[in-house]
C-alpha positions, -999 to +999 in steps of 0.1 A: -579-591+298-567-559+308-588-548+344-618-520+341-613-486+353-638-463+370-630-443+337-642-481+320-678-468+335-692-449+308-692-475+280-725-479+284-732-441+275-698-440+256-705-478+235-667-478+233-634-468+256-613-432+244-578-441+235-565-427+260-543-445+281-521-471+285-525-503+304-509-532+316-481-536+299-489-520+259-462-499+250-493-480+232-527-466+239-551-495+243-584-479+238-595-507+208-588-537+217-600-534+254-636-519+236-629-553+217-627-578+244-650-563+268-683-567+240-663-604+243-667-608+278-701-586+281-715-615+251-706-639+277-721-629+305-757-623+286-749-655+276-748-673+310-776-647+325-798-666+291-792-700+310-801-686+345-835-675+331-827-643+331-834-627+305-834-583+311-800-592+322-791-609+290-811-578+269-784-559+286-752-572+278-764-589+250-761-552+235-727-547+254-718-573+234-720-550+202-704-523+211-672-533+188-697-522+160-685-481+170-645-489+160-657-497+130-645-466+105-672-472+074-644-445+058-617-473+059-634-506+064-611-517+101-618-517+132-604-482+147-602-467+181-615-436+187-604-405+206-621-390+237-643-367+214-648-400+190-628-392+159-610-420+148-570-414+134-557-398+104-536-415+078-537-448+069-553-472+093-526-501+085-499-475+085-504-450+110-494-454+147-472-479+154-447-478+184-421-506+192-446-529+194-478-525+182-505-496+169-516-472+188-551-485+201-545-524+203-527-545+231-495-562+208-511-558+178-530-537+147-555-529+131-554-553+108-550-582+130-578-572+155-599-563+126-615-603+129-617-600+167-652-600+173-662-637+169-699-628+188-711-616+153-693-619+124-715-620+099-718-589+106-685-578+108-686-594+066-713-573+057-702-540+075-665-549+053-689-553+020-698-591+024-683-626+011-659-620-013-644-584-001-633-606+031-622-629+016-600-608-008-590-596+022-581-623+040-561-634+015-541-609+013-535-608+050-527-646+048-503-642+026-475-634+060-483-662+089-461-650+117-459-613+116-454-599+150-472-572+160-460-546+133-465-558+102-511-560+087-512-598+083-514-628+103-492-635+137-498-676+147-473-666+182-501-641+196-533-651+211-554-620+196-553-637+159-555-676+169-592-675+154-583-657+123-584-687+101-614-698+111-629-666+092-636-687+060-660-709+070-683-677+080-679-669+040-682-694+017-652-701+018-645-732+042-616-749+016-596-724+024-597-726+063-590-760+059-558-754+040-550-724+068-551-743+093-533-770+081-503-751+068-503-735+102-495-765+115-471-785+099-454-751+086-450-736+125-457-761+142-427-792+153-420-814+173-385-802+194-383-773+219-396-741+213-416-760+181-444-730+186-446-703+162-446-679+199-446-680+237-474-710+248-489-686+278-499-709+299-508-732+267-525-710+244-504-715+214-498-762+225-542-758+227-545-742+193-526-773+180-550-794+194-581-786+185-565-773+145-557-813+149-588-829+158-606-808+135-629-778+153-623-750+173-643-726+199-643-697+176-670-677+197-660-677+229-691-685+248-714-697+225-721-734+227-706-741+188-674-756+176-664-742+140-645-773+116-611-776+101-600-808+095-591-838+108-555-848+111-558-885+125-577-910+109-595-916+146-600-894+181-612-902+209-629-874+233-638-887+267-660-863+279-665-847+314-697-864+314-686-898+306-695-898+273-672-903+244-669-875+213-652-893+186-631-877+154-634-894+122-616-885+098-617-907+066-584-903+044-571-881+066-528-874+064-506-842+066-514-840+026-553-845+029-567-811+046-601-805+021-636-820+038-656-834+006-685-848+034-693-847+073-717-869+090-731-863+127-739-897+143-744-907+105-765-874+092-745-861+067-742-823+069-730-792+048-725-771+081-696-759+087-700-759+131-712-785+156-734-777+185-723-789+216-756-792+230-759-821+229-732-835+222-712-825+261-740-852+279-744-874+253-716-880+225-712-876+193-689-892+157-680-871+138-675-887+104-655-864+080-644-874+046-613-861+037-592-850+003-558-837-013-577-821-033-602-791-028-641-789-025-649-756-030-693-769-027-688-783+005-703-761+028-699-724+009-744-726+011-750-690+032-767-716+052-743-730+062-720-711+085-714-713+117-739-686+133-734-648+148-756-633+178-768-607+168-790-597+197-785-557+204-767-553+168-766-517+154-782-521+121-761-498+104-723-474+116-725-436+097-696-421+100-688-386+075-665-392+044-642-365+054-636-331+063-659-305+041-644-272+030-675-245+019-669-206+009-685-182+030-720-172+012-722-207-005-727-247-001-716-275-008-729-317-003-707-338+016-723-373+030-729-399+054-710-429+049-736-459+059-722-490+062-752-524+067-747-549+093-770-571+078-787-584+043-810-564+038-822-528+036-825-505+070-843-470+072-823-442+092-834-414+106-805-388+114-797-355+125-766-326+116-762-303+141-735-273+129-716-263+159-727-227+178-713-197+163-697-220+128-715-197+108-734-232+089-763-245+091-774-282+078-807-275+048-824-296+064-804-309+094-821-339+095-838-366+073-842-405+062-830-423+043-825-461+032-795-480+038-793-507+014-774-543+026-739-531+014-742-496+026-741-465+002-736-425+004-764-405+024-756-360+014-755-335+036-758-299+023-742-275+045-745-239+039-716-208+051-730-178+057-716-153+041-700-131+074-693-168+081-652-164+093-631-186+081-620-216+106-628-251+114-658-264+136-670-295+137-711-306+122-726-334+146-743-363+139-777-382+150-787-416+137-814-435+144-829-477+132-864-485+148-858-460+173-822-466+185-788-452+187-765-464+161-728-456+164-724-425+143-693-399+134-691-366+124-689-339+100-656-317+101-658-291+085-634-263+073-651-225+058-627-211+041-624-192+011-610-197-021-577-199-029-564-191+003-540-206+019-559-226+045-585-234+016-556-261+008-545-270+043-552-309+038-526-323+066-523-326+106-487-318+119-501-311+152-517-325+181-518-322+218-499-346+243-531-358+259-544-369+218-512-379+205-533-401+175-554-371+165-524-356+137-500-373+118-474-347+103-450-374+083-474-405+074-458-427+103-480-409+126-454-383+142-465-348+148-456-312+161-461-310+201-492-279+209-470-279+244-438-283+228-444-249+201-458-228+226-427-236+249-413-217+220-434-190+214-463-202+189-498-212+200-526-206+171-527-172+156-500-162+170-467-138+150-432-163+138-403-141+131-380-151+108-354-129+095-370-108+075-401-126+072-431-122+099-459-147+100-489-156+113-490-190+125-528-209+116-547-199+139-561-235+144-563-255+176-542-291+173-560-318+163-576-296+127-558-292+093-530-271+099-507-272+068-507-276+029-492-312+016-474-290-013-494-307-049-500-279-080-524-259-058-524-216-066-529-202-035-536-163-038-504-139-023-516-102-037-485-094-026-476-052-024-456-033-045-416-037-040-424-068-025-383-089-033-395-120-011-424-151-010-417-160+024-429-197+027-432-211+067-424-247+058-413-277+062-405-316+050-408-349+057-389-382+043-366-346+030-347-328+025-373-321-004-369-298-032-395-290-059-403-259-081-428-229-069-444-209-105-451-175-097-477-155-111-476-118-110-505-085-117-500-083-153-501-127-160-465-129-165-449-159-149-422-172-133-405-201-121-383-206-090-367-235-074-379-248-032-357-264-008-366-272+022-351-297+051-368-322+072-383-314+105-361-331+124-327-329+105-333-363+097-329-373+134-300-349+138-276-362+107-280-333+087-282-289+082-311-267+075-301-267+035-291-235+020-316-205+018-335-222+051-341-204+083-348-226+118-381-201+122-395-219+157-371-241+170-381-278+197-366-307+213-389-333+206-423-343+186-456-365+193-460-403+182-489-417+180-487-450+197-487-427+227-448-425+237-433-386+224-398-386+209-366-367+214-349-350+191-343-314+171-376-301+156-378-277+135-399-252+109-378-230+084-390-199+070-373-209+028-374-166+011-379-172-026-365-138-048-387-121-065-389-093-090-394-061-072-414-041-108-435-064-107-461-075-077-470-110-070-505-115-076-507-159-066-485-186-061-487-221-070-470-250-050-449-273-058-464-300-076-439-325-073-409-328-047-375-342-053-383-368-018-408-365+007-436-336+009-428-303+014-456-288+038-467-251+047-481-234+076-483-195+062-471-175+035-458-144+037-439-112+013-411-091+024 
């Protein structure tokens, strides 16, 4: 556990720790894992308060125990970090933001591994993710590797955060998968040899997990008086309790190759439940009699009522976020959507409001409404209108929502006002981040981006002029963390070059390049021509290459940002490339390459000379 700081006192209001700093020994910012740890801590406090008869305190901390919901992103189906503005990171949640030992937002781990770290309310997590079948599919993929380490989106048996994950199947009607998986882990990753554990024992964490696994039980939810069921390895085990009583666990048919439960009796009474209450077990002891087989029994413990309990007190029934950036032309309207995930098994009535930024020229029609979100989730339509006089640029529509008068987690709607056919309208990649929030951009798909500070040091700020040879560009007039370039993918951009222009100038760079594609030039008389566009890699392949022929370094920097939180040194550039034109014709439009030989071409600005 990491200690709370003064800044974390915002949690009751913000309901999450912003992913803006590293703590403890983490090599990356770890706001998500802090939020998850604090929520589970608060669940434990709530249980203690309830036991002491402190109902008001228990209610307060039960609500705080559900703060994990603020990390659920309905657009991706993962628990993800949020920055100080409440935004989720851009890009693939399984690949963006990795450092040397884990992913940005997570202490020694990643989004795939921490996605199960809400043991206090697994039922809600399953519902938000889309239900049992979808979760089983995700789990099956997750467990294709069993000791993957912090930088792969698979199970890591050697670290504490994943110790409870194998028992997730108990909650989704497939306990036989838990039984087989736990036995596979104990038989393949543990051995009676020096170092015979999958990772650092960390004061007994790994070895105690093995003891629980071989007993056939596990304390899935810290602070809750419940043990979930696996399957025992031994014919009989006796646990002597502090009260003087004994817990006897019998495994009828127990063997290394017989992990499957076909029946369970508690003190002689058969049960299909995949959990055992310890309320009477601790003072009085009990006998648990498992019937075991080498053949799976998919029916045993598979009914919804058989699942271990989830603790929903204080939960937000619905989580909302935007479906992504919405682009609207001046004088027009566009209908976008709020993605609504339902944490319960039944419909929820949600009241929502949408408030555009002042001065943006954008309005929401209507700016408030109500909707019913069914089990499984839905999309709530929101119509945005840009006034005819609205200037081009990015803004945010703030979203708020309540369910039964209780605020629920939301995400704001990013909006771009742009003229159709402009390069701005084609911007679809965030390539620049502020050094204080490097996870706000993902230029190359691996979490790296240009530094706003490094650009400023090179004389480049939003809307400033950039000169390269005969070309005069205007740098995108957008703030760091907003889309600032177009990834070439066949978009057609209006140019309307002056008569006599001899070159189309492209301010660009390639990721995972160098990249070559073909541009199509359309002249005012309707004729077309094709020309190659060859673009250098933005880091010159880690400094191992020279600029491609015809590429001029327009902006030179000495480093870039990483979503992991650690900046990376080395040459980082933006290039100017001239595409020859027929000076006897006037260029009207250019179609960017639909395909490239390698990597991606990113276009920041166009000019003619």
